[in-house]
C-alpha positions as CSV (number, residue, x, y, z in Angstrom):
1,M,-9.4,-11.3,1.6
2,K,-5.9,-10.5,0.3
3,L,-4.0,-7.3,1.2
4,I,-1.3,-6.3,-1.3
5,L,1.4,-3.7,-1.0
6,A,2.6,-3.1,-4.6
7,A,5.6,-0.8,-5.4
8,V,7.7,0.2,-8.3
9,G,11.4,-0.4,-7.6
10,R,13.2,-3.0,-5.6
11,Q,13.8,-2.8,-1.9
12,K,17.5,-3.1,-1.0
13,A,18.7,-5.0,2.0
14,G,19.1,-2.9,5.2
15,P,17.3,-1.9,8.4
16,E,14.3,-0.4,6.4
17,T,13.7,-3.8,4.8
18,E,14.1,-5.6,8.1
19,L,11.5,-3.3,9.7
20,L,9.2,-3.6,6.7
21,E,9.3,-7.4,7.0
22,R,8.7,-7.2,10.7
23,Y,5.6,-5.1,10.3
24,L,4.3,-7.2,7.4
25,D,4.8,-10.4,9.5
26,R,3.0,-8.9,12.5
27,A,0.1,-7.7,10.2
28,R,-0.2,-11.1,8.7
29,K,-0.6,-12.7,12.1
30,A,-3.0,-10.1,13.4
31,G,-5.0,-9.9,10.2
32,R,-5.9,-13.6,10.1
33,S,-8.7,-13.3,12.7
34,L,-10.1,-10.4,10.7
35,G,-10.4,-12.4,7.4
36,F,-7.2,-11.0,5.8
37,T,-6.0,-14.3,4.4
38,S,-2.7,-13.0,3.2
39,I,-0.6,-9.8,3.0
40,E,1.8,-9.8,0.2
41,M,4.4,-7.6,-1.4
42,I,4.7,-7.0,-5.1
43,E,7.8,-5.3,-6.5
44,L,8.1,-4.2,-10.1
45,V,11.1,-2.8,-12.1
46,E,11.3,0.9,-12.7
47,S,10.7,1.9,-16.3
48,R,13.7,3.1,-18.3
49,A,11.7,5.3,-20.7
50,K,13.3,8.6,-21.4
51,S,10.4,10.9,-20.7
52,T,8.7,11.2,-17.3
53,S,5.2,10.8,-18.7
54,E,6.2,7.6,-20.6
55,R,7.8,6.2,-17.5
56,K,4.8,6.9,-15.4
57,D,2.5,5.4,-18.0
58,Q,4.6,2.2,-18.3
59,E,4.8,1.8,-14.6
60,A,1.0,2.3,-14.2
61,E,0.4,-0.4,-16.8
62,Q,2.8,-2.8,-15.0
63,L,1.1,-2.1,-11.7
64,L,-2.4,-2.6,-13.0
65,K,-1.4,-5.9,-14.7
66,A,0.2,-7.2,-11.5
67,L,-2.9,-6.6,-9.4
68,P,-6.0,-8.9,-9.3
69,S,-8.8,-7.4,-11.5
70,N,-11.2,-7.1,-8.5
71,S,-8.8,-5.2,-6.3
72,F,-9.8,-2.1,-4.4
73,I,-6.8,0.1,-5.3
74,I,-5.5,2.7,-2.9
75,A,-2.8,4.9,-4.5
76,L,-0.2,6.3,-2.2
77,D,0.0,9.8,-3.7
78,E,1.2,13.2,-2.4
79,H,-2.2,14.7,-3.4
80,G,-4.2,12.0,-1.5
81,K,-6.1,12.3,1.7
82,N,-4.3,12.4,5.1
83,L,-6.1,9.8,7.3
84,S,-5.7,9.2,10.9
85,S,-4.8,5.6,11.9
86,P,-8.3,4.8,13.1
87,D,-9.7,6.2,9.8
88,F,-7.3,4.1,7.8
89,A,-8.3,1.0,9.9
90,R,-12.0,1.8,9.1
91,L,-11.2,2.1,5.4
92,L,-9.6,-1.3,5.3
93,D,-12.5,-2.8,7.4
94,R,-15.2,-1.2,5.2
95,E,-13.6,-2.4,2.0
96,R,-12.9,-5.9,3.4
97,S,-16.6,-6.1,4.4
98,A,-17.7,-4.9,0.9
99,G,-16.4,-8.2,-0.5
100,H,-13.5,-7.0,-2.7
101,G,-11.2,-9.9,-3.5
102,S,-8.2,-7.8,-2.5
103,I,-7.1,-4.4,-1.3
104,A,-4.0,-3.1,-3.0
105,L,-1.9,-0.2,-1.6
106,V,0.2,1.0,-4.5
107,I,3.4,3.0,-4.4
108,G,4.5,4.5,-7.7
109,G,8.0,5.1,-9.0
110,P,10.2,8.1,-8.4
111,D,8.0,10.2,-10.7
112,G,4.7,9.2,-9.1
113,H,1.8,7.4,-10.6
114,G,0.6,7.4,-14.2
115,K,-2.9,8.6,-15.2
116,A,-4.3,5.1,-15.8
117,L,-3.5,4.0,-12.2
118,L,-4.8,7.3,-10.6
119,Q,-8.0,6.9,-12.6
120,T,-8.5,3.3,-11.6
121,A,-7.7,3.9,-7.9
122,R,-10.8,4.1,-5.7
123,S,-8.9,6.0,-3.1
124,K,-5.8,8.2,-2.8
125,L,-3.8,8.3,0.4
126,A,-1.0,10.6,1.4
127,L,1.6,9.8,4.1
128,G,1.6,13.5,5.1
129,S,2.8,16.5,3.2
130,M,6.5,15.6,3.4
131,T,8.3,13.6,0.8
132,W,9.6,10.2,1.9
133,P,12.1,7.8,0.2
134,H,10.2,4.8,-1.2
135,Q,11.9,2.4,1.2
136,I,10.7,4.4,4.1
137,A,7.2,4.9,2.6
138,R,6.9,1.1,2.4
139,M,7.9,0.7,6.0
140,L,5.5,3.4,7.1
141,I,2.5,1.9,5.3
142,A,3.4,-1.6,6.5
143,E,3.4,-0.2,10.1
144,Q,0.0,1.5,9.5
145,I,-1.4,-1.8,8.1
146,Y,-0.3,-3.5,11.3
147,R,-1.6,-0.7,13.4
148,A,-5.0,-0.9,11.6
149,M,-5.1,-4.7,12.3
150,T,-4.5,-4.0,16.0
151,I,-7.1,-1.2,16.1
152,L,-9.7,-3.6,14.5
153,T,-8.9,-6.4,16.9
154,G,-8.9,-4.2,20.0
155,H,-5.2,-4.8,20.7
156,P,-3.6,-2.1,22.9
157,Y,-0.7,-1.4,20.4
158,H,-2.6,1.8,19.2
159,R,-3.1,4.1,22.1
160,T,-5.4,7.1,21.8
């Protein structure tokens, strides 16, 4: 099974990107034994449309086209559920076991997700009630992916 982190906007070089890559690399290594064959990052260009709704719609269309058709889509959204790390690990494990070809965690542009993506998403996840810059949100979700892998393999990284 493939795990995809898809985001609108390009990540700039810097410490956030280095940490993002470090957690993705760790997650790739830890996930192999669980059947996660790859963990990849997809970055898409922000829409330049004048209106917010048009930007969100264009970005949602881009994201949906970039994802494999059989993906279990988890939209990172401020109105989503707040899950504990063990609950997030169970979500990934359950959907992996359900036989989806891929699980896609999707970060929208600065204006959020368009209706088409939110309607297609099978789950909506919040990273808390605070607003995070996109580069930090990517790093946070990458760390949680790695943490989920360690929880599922019984590695002591996650301490209760």
